[in-house]
C-alpha positions, 0 to 999 in steps of 0.5 A: 499500499504504501508503495501505491500511495508513493506513486500516487503522490508522484501522479499528483505532483505532475498533475499540480505541475501541469494545473499550474501551467495550464492555467496560464493559457486562457487568451489574455484579456486587453487594457484598452478598449477595442476602437470601434464598438461592435454591437452585439446581438444578445440571444436568450433561448428560455424555457420556463426561466420566469425565476432567472430571465428578470436577473439577466435582463436587468444586468442588460440595461446598464450597458445597451451601447454594446447591444444592437438587440436582445432577441427572448425566444419563449420556447413553449414555456408554461411558467409566465417567462413571457410575462417577464421579458414583457416587463422589461421592454420599456427599459431596454430598447430593442428587446424582442419576444420571440414565440418558439415553434413547436420542436421538429424531430430530430432536434434537441430543444436548446439547439432549435431554440438557438437555430430560430434566434440565429435566423432573426439576428441582425447583428454582425455578432451573436451572443448566446446567453442562457436565460439564467445568466448575469451579465457583470457590469462591465461584462460587455466592455470587456468582451469588446476587445476579443471581437477584433477578427482574432476569433470567430467564435468565444466561449467562456465558463461564467462564475458559478453561483452555488448554493445545494450540497450536490451544487458545491460538490459538482458545479465546480467540477467543470472548470476543474475537468478542463484545466486538470486535462485539456491543453488549453492554448491548443483549443486555440491554436490546434485545429483538431476538434479533439481539442475543444471546450465550451460553455453554452451558457455564453457563447459569442460568435461571429454571424457570417462564420456561424452561418457558413459553418452550418449554424446549429441546423449542423449540430441540431441533434447533439445533447452537449451542443456547446462543445459540437459547436465548437467542434463544427467551427474548428472543422470549418477552419474558424479560429476559436477561443476558450476563455475564463469567463469571471469577469464576463458574467456569473450564473446559477446553473442548478437550484436543487440537487435533482436538477444538479444530477439531471444536468450534468448526467445528460453531458458527462457521458457525450462529453467523452464521446460516448466511450464507456471505456474512457469513462470508466477509466477516468472514473478508475483514475479518480478513485485511484489519485484523489479518493484512495488516500483518503481512505488509506489515511483513515485506515492507516490510523485505525491500524496505526501505520505511520508511515502509511498514514504520512504518504496518504495525508500528503497525498490528500494535501497535494489534491487539496491544493490542485482543488483550491487552486482552480476553485479560487481562480474560478471564485466557485466555493473555493472554501469546500475544496477540502472535500474534494474526495466526496466530490470525486465520489458524487462525480464517479457515481454521476458517471456510472449512472450516465454509463447506465442510462447508455447501455439501458437506453432509457434516454437523457430527461431535461425540462420536461423532454427526453433525449436519446443518442 
């Protein structure tokens, strides 16, 4: 057991060095503003978002100098989403409410909503925002320098607001997985679609390039639409960028433990290319390097094996440093970093549940709809 723990310590040290290096790879923001403002078409697909849409629209009121139009598509909502949007029409010029059409066969709901919004949009740059996003005070100003033509698609991970137990355990794992395993520099530098990460809550894309690549119609059945859209842009030879998004926006993705589970379950397995062996390998790897040391530490204390306890404690501490560093930079529930073995266990159980759903062909449930791979 001691030898295994020493190997785990070595692997964790390599992981820490990689995280410190990889976290510096996001394209840097500029201090100067872009010489010419490029007004944005803000596009918001909304399905039963009455509790969230008002906060988003409120955050856009002081930033109208950077907005050409705001289009909200009410995707068959039953909770009064449209009424909330209408209340803001006297505060936001160019705010338009669009009634979404019935979902055609072969489409996922969000993809069809975004497709409709793209058809209505008139701006040169389209900013797709989820309805549960709140744009930061200078978010649209800080986005402007990236619209200088270097990139034709930009996605950013908003700062995550978390409250429930599963939110605190699983939501920060999005950024954790990206920083730990994806070479960030290759997202921008390499045209290979496998070097891809995106967050569907915040995607800014050049309209002509989006249309030339095929838009959401080209990925109409994709469950993980954000990653597939970036892969589509890469295959079409358009430059893309993944940014840190804390300065642009914040959001609360899920508001209950059940929605956290369902939301991530529909993404996690598809995100590995629906590869069962890769998913299981990741589960085993995470159990080995992030969960086993804690189990060994407790066992060693009970048995009285001092060397094993010290090696296990060191492994735990290195893992905690990695988790703290990533969470602190993302400004997301960093004070729960020490619970990372529990977070990893939740992640493993979630991944296994996603594999089960895939094997049993049950489909993934989301917002009253069920999707099948």
